[in-house]
C-alpha positions as CSV (number, residue, x, y, z in Angstrom):
1,M,20.4,-1.9,-25.0
2,C,17.8,-1.6,-27.7
3,S,20.0,0.6,-29.9
4,Y,23.0,-1.7,-29.6
5,I,21.1,-4.8,-30.6
6,S,19.4,-3.1,-33.5
7,I,22.7,-2.6,-35.5
8,M,23.5,-6.4,-35.4
9,G,21.2,-7.4,-38.1
10,E,17.8,-8.3,-39.0
11,K,17.9,-11.5,-36.9
12,F,18.6,-9.6,-33.8
13,V,16.0,-7.0,-34.6
14,R,13.4,-9.7,-34.7
15,I,14.6,-11.0,-31.4
16,L,14.5,-7.5,-30.0
17,L,11.0,-7.0,-31.4
18,S,9.7,-10.1,-29.6
19,F,11.4,-8.9,-26.4
20,C,9.8,-5.5,-26.5
21,I,6.4,-6.8,-27.3
22,F,6.3,-9.1,-24.3
23,S,8.2,-6.8,-21.9
24,C,6.1,-3.7,-22.5
25,P,2.8,-4.3,-20.7
26,L,-0.4,-3.1,-22.3
27,L,-2.0,-0.5,-20.1
28,Q,-5.6,-1.7,-20.3
29,P,-8.3,0.1,-18.3
30,N,-7.9,-0.8,-14.7
31,S,-11.1,-2.2,-13.3
32,A,-9.8,-1.3,-9.8
33,T,-10.0,2.4,-10.7
34,K,-12.6,3.8,-8.3
35,I,-13.8,6.9,-6.6
36,T,-13.6,7.5,-2.9
37,V,-16.0,9.9,-1.2
38,N,-15.9,11.7,2.1
39,P,-18.3,11.3,3.8
40,T,-18.8,7.7,2.7
41,S,-22.6,7.5,3.1
42,P,-24.4,7.2,-0.2
43,R,-27.2,9.4,1.3
44,V,-26.3,12.9,2.6
45,I,-28.3,16.0,3.6
46,S,-28.2,19.0,1.3
47,G,-25.5,21.4,2.3
48,T,-23.0,18.6,3.2
49,N,-19.4,19.2,2.0
50,I,-18.4,16.4,-0.3
51,T,-14.9,15.5,-1.4
52,M,-14.3,12.9,-4.2
53,T,-10.9,11.5,-4.9
54,C,-9.9,9.4,-7.9
55,N,-7.8,6.3,-6.9
56,S,-6.0,4.0,-9.2
57,H,-3.0,1.6,-9.2
58,Q,-2.0,2.9,-12.6
59,Y,0.0,6.0,-13.2
60,R,-2.0,8.8,-14.7
61,E,-1.2,12.1,-16.3
62,G,-4.5,13.5,-15.0
63,Y,-8.0,12.8,-13.7
64,Y,-11.5,14.1,-14.1
65,F,-14.9,13.2,-12.8
66,Q,-18.2,12.2,-14.4
67,K,-21.8,12.2,-13.2
68,N,-24.1,9.9,-15.0
69,D,-21.3,9.3,-17.6
70,Q,-21.2,13.0,-18.5
71,R,-17.8,14.7,-18.3
72,S,-19.0,18.0,-16.9
73,L,-17.5,18.0,-13.4
74,G,-14.2,19.1,-11.9
75,S,-12.5,22.4,-12.5
76,D,-13.6,23.3,-16.1
77,N,-12.2,20.1,-17.4
78,K,-8.8,20.7,-15.9
79,W,-7.0,17.6,-14.7
80,V,-7.6,17.2,-10.9
81,A,-7.1,14.3,-8.6
82,S,-9.8,15.4,-6.2
83,W,-13.0,17.5,-6.3
84,S,-14.8,19.2,-3.5
85,F,-18.3,20.6,-3.6
86,T,-21.4,21.4,-1.5
87,A,-24.1,18.8,-2.0
88,D,-27.6,19.9,-3.1
89,P,-30.4,17.8,-4.8
90,S,-29.0,18.6,-8.3
91,K,-25.9,16.6,-7.4
92,T,-27.9,13.3,-7.0
93,G,-26.5,10.8,-9.5
94,S,-23.9,8.1,-10.3
95,Y,-20.3,9.2,-10.1
96,N,-17.0,7.8,-11.5
97,C,-13.6,9.1,-12.2
98,C,-11.4,9.0,-15.3
99,G,-7.6,9.1,-15.9
100,T,-5.2,9.7,-18.8
101,K,-1.7,8.2,-19.3
102,S,0.8,8.0,-22.2
103,H,3.3,5.4,-21.1
104,P,6.4,4.7,-23.1
105,N,7.6,1.1,-23.4
106,S,10.7,-0.2,-21.8
107,C,12.6,0.4,-25.0
108,G,12.9,4.1,-24.4
109,N,12.8,6.1,-27.6
110,Y,13.3,3.1,-29.9
111,Q,10.7,3.0,-32.7
112,L,9.2,-0.3,-31.4
113,H,7.6,1.6,-28.5
114,E,4.5,2.0,-30.7
115,T,3.7,-1.6,-29.8
116,C,2.9,-0.5,-26.3
117,Y,-0.8,0.4,-25.5
118,T,-1.4,4.1,-24.7
119,F,-4.1,4.5,-22.1
120,T,-6.1,7.7,-22.8
121,N,-9.5,8.8,-21.5
122,K,-10.4,5.3,-20.3
123,C,-12.7,5.5,-17.4
124,G,-12.8,3.2,-14.4
125,H,-15.6,0.8,-13.8
126,K,-16.4,1.6,-10.2
127,H,-19.3,4.1,-9.7
128,H,-20.5,5.8,-6.6
129,Q,-24.2,6.4,-6.2
130,L,-24.9,9.6,-4.4
131,T,-28.4,10.7,-3.2
132,V,-28.7,14.2,-1.8
133,I,-31.7,14.6,0.6
134,P,-33.2,18.1,0.8
135,K,-32.9,19.8,4.2
136,T,-35.9,19.6,6.5
137,P,-38.2,22.6,5.7
138,V,-40.1,24.8,8.1
139,V,-43.8,25.7,7.8
140,Y,-45.2,29.1,8.7
141,S,-48.8,30.2,9.1
142,T,-50.2,33.7,8.8
143,H,-52.7,32.8,11.5
144,R,-52.6,30.6,14.5
145,K,-56.1,31.4,15.9
146,P,-58.2,32.4,12.9
147,D,-61.9,33.0,12.8
148,I,-64.1,31.0,10.5
149,G,-63.8,32.5,7.0
150,D,-60.3,34.0,7.6
151,A,-57.8,33.4,4.8
152,I,-54.8,31.3,6.0
153,T,-51.6,31.1,4.1
154,L,-49.0,28.4,4.8
155,T,-45.4,28.8,3.6
156,C,-43.1,25.8,3.3
157,D,-39.7,27.5,3.8
158,A,-37.1,25.2,2.2
159,E,-33.5,25.8,1.0
160,T,-32.7,27.3,-2.4
161,W,-30.3,26.0,-4.9
162,T,-28.3,27.6,-7.7
163,A,-29.4,24.8,-10.1
164,P,-32.4,23.2,-8.6
165,P,-34.1,20.1,-10.0
166,A,-37.8,19.8,-10.3
167,I,-39.3,20.8,-6.9
168,S,-42.8,20.1,-5.4
169,Y,-44.2,20.8,-2.0
170,T,-46.8,18.9,0.0
171,F,-48.8,20.4,2.9
172,M,-50.3,18.2,5.5
173,R,-52.8,18.5,8.3
174,N,-52.4,15.9,11.1
175,S,-49.9,14.1,8.8
176,A,-52.5,13.7,6.0
177,A,-51.8,15.5,2.7
178,V,-54.2,18.4,1.9
179,H,-52.4,20.1,-0.9
180,S,-49.5,19.5,-3.3
181,G,-47.9,21.8,-6.0
182,T,-44.8,23.5,-7.3
183,V,-45.4,26.7,-5.3
184,N,-44.3,26.8,-1.7
185,T,-47.4,28.5,-0.4
186,Y,-50.9,27.2,0.2
187,T,-53.9,29.5,0.9
188,F,-57.3,28.4,2.2
189,S,-60.3,29.7,4.1
190,A,-60.7,28.6,7.7
191,T,-63.6,26.3,8.5
192,E,-64.5,24.2,11.6
193,R,-62.5,21.4,10.1
194,S,-59.3,23.5,9.6
195,T,-58.2,23.0,13.2
196,G,-55.1,20.8,13.4
197,S,-51.3,20.4,13.2
198,Y,-49.8,21.5,9.9
199,S,-46.5,20.5,8.3
200,C,-44.9,20.2,4.9
201,T,-42.3,18.3,2.9
202,V,-40.3,19.2,-0.2
203,V,-39.4,16.9,-3.0
204,A,-36.4,17.8,-5.1
205,G,-36.0,15.6,-8.2
206,N,-37.2,12.2,-6.8
207,V,-35.9,12.7,-3.3
208,A,-38.1,13.8,-0.5
209,S,-37.1,15.7,2.6
210,S,-38.1,14.8,6.1
211,Q,-41.4,16.2,7.4
212,S,-41.2,19.7,8.8
213,P,-42.0,20.4,12.5
214,T,-45.7,21.0,12.9
215,V,-47.4,24.3,13.5
216,P,-50.8,24.3,15.3
217,I,-53.9,26.1,13.9
218,D,-56.9,26.5,16.2
219,V,-60.0,27.9,14.5
220,R,-62.1,30.0,16.8
221,L,-65.8,29.0,16.5
222,P,-68.4,31.7,16.6
223,V,-69.8,32.5,20.1
224,T,-73.5,31.7,20.3
225,T,-75.5,33.8,22.9
226,P,-78.1,31.6,24.5
227,T,-81.7,33.0,24.3
228,P,-82.7,34.0,27.7
229,T,-85.6,32.0,29.1
230,T,-88.2,33.9,31.0
231,T,-90.3,32.2,33.6
232,P,-93.9,33.2,33.2
233,A,-95.5,34.7,36.2
234,P,-97.6,32.2,38.0
235,T,-101.3,32.3,37.1
236,R,-102.3,31.7,40.7
237,R,-101.0,32.5,44.1
238,P,-102.4,31.6,47.5
239,I,-104.5,34.1,49.5
240,T,-106.2,34.1,52.9
241,F,-109.9,34.0,52.2
242,N,-112.9,32.5,54.0
243,C,-114.2,30.1,51.4
244,E,-117.8,28.7,51.7
245,T,-118.4,25.1,52.4
246,G,-121.1,22.7,51.6
247,P,-122.7,21.3,48.4
248,S,-123.9,24.7,47.2
249,A,-120.8,26.7,48.1
250,V,-119.6,29.4,45.7
251,T,-116.1,28.6,44.4
252,D,-115.2,31.8,42.5
253,Y,-115.3,35.4,43.8
254,Q,-114.4,38.9,42.6
255,Y,-110.9,40.2,43.5
256,R,-111.6,43.8,44.2
257,Y,-108.0,45.0,43.7
258,D,-107.6,43.9,40.1
259,P,-110.5,43.0,37.8
260,A,-108.1,40.9,35.7
261,H,-108.0,38.5,38.6
262,Y,-110.4,36.6,40.7
263,I,-110.4,34.4,43.8
264,H,-110.9,30.7,43.5
265,C,-111.7,28.3,46.4
266,E,-110.7,24.7,46.3
267,T,-112.7,21.9,47.9
268,D,-110.2,21.7,50.7
269,G,-110.9,25.3,51.7
270,K,-107.7,26.8,50.3
271,A,-108.1,30.0,48.3
272,Y,-106.0,31.2,45.3
273,I,-105.9,34.4,43.2
274,E,-106.3,33.3,39.6
275,T,-105.5,35.3,36.4
276,C,-108.1,35.8,33.7
277,P,-107.0,35.0,30.1
278,A,-105.6,37.9,28.2
279,G,-108.2,40.4,27.0
280,T,-110.8,39.4,29.6
281,L,-111.9,40.7,33.0
282,W,-113.8,39.1,35.9
283,N,-117.5,39.4,35.5
284,Q,-119.1,38.9,38.9
285,A,-122.6,38.5,37.7
286,A,-121.6,35.7,35.4
287,R,-118.9,34.5,37.8
288,K,-116.4,34.1,35.1
289,C,-113.8,35.9,33.0
290,A,-115.3,37.6,30.0
291,A,-114.6,40.3,27.5
292,P,-115.4,43.7,29.0
293,S,-118.7,45.3,28.0
294,P,-118.3,48.3,25.6
295,S,-118.7,51.5,27.5
296,I,-121.7,53.8,26.7
297,G,-120.8,57.4,26.4
């Protein structure tokens, strides 16, 4: 139709120009262009298989995907309508898809097709925020029942990634942090306060994993041997003896079987064998315990 009208003169060409301008829609970026994700949750555990699909109501010659507005995803910049990958913390970010289209106007090959807008590398405006949570780690201990002073090494066993973001580890005792660092091990000497339940978490980028299951550590305290207590031998013991009575009665007598002892009578008539202080013997003449006289040789 366009070629037939064009040969009828300048007037008709102007009419035709107006017709083409209004009949060839400009292919402006479609705000409805969006990305769909399976699974749909914006927060997924590391290791989850993700499929992203670019959806648009406009025709496209091809698609590609962007993370944080950087065109570095897909199949080496090949045009793909969907992209599948395994999520890890390095995949956390804001995603959108892009499409290309060179659309001829309704005039076919007529030169006035240049008035139609060519949509090329115009990205959609709908972004998908994806947060990848590290897998829950496991904590191991070199000792479960250490002695005081033993070296204990805890290991926070987390997943590994081909392109990991910044990673840090936090070790906890009874849910309270005791050590943090970029190394997944923590070594310390056992003390009385080291007994408790230990766990760890891993932070990849700005996203933290769940707390690991706990591992108990019970520090064995040193065994203290009580000092045996000895009951001293009694210094007196009862004996059958005829004690004197009366105001002038003698109360202490020699014990002929052991000069380190003597017999003592109480006022009630009961008699007891008493022990002289160490280093003394009973002196019958003095009727008391005294230091032995030096022998004359």
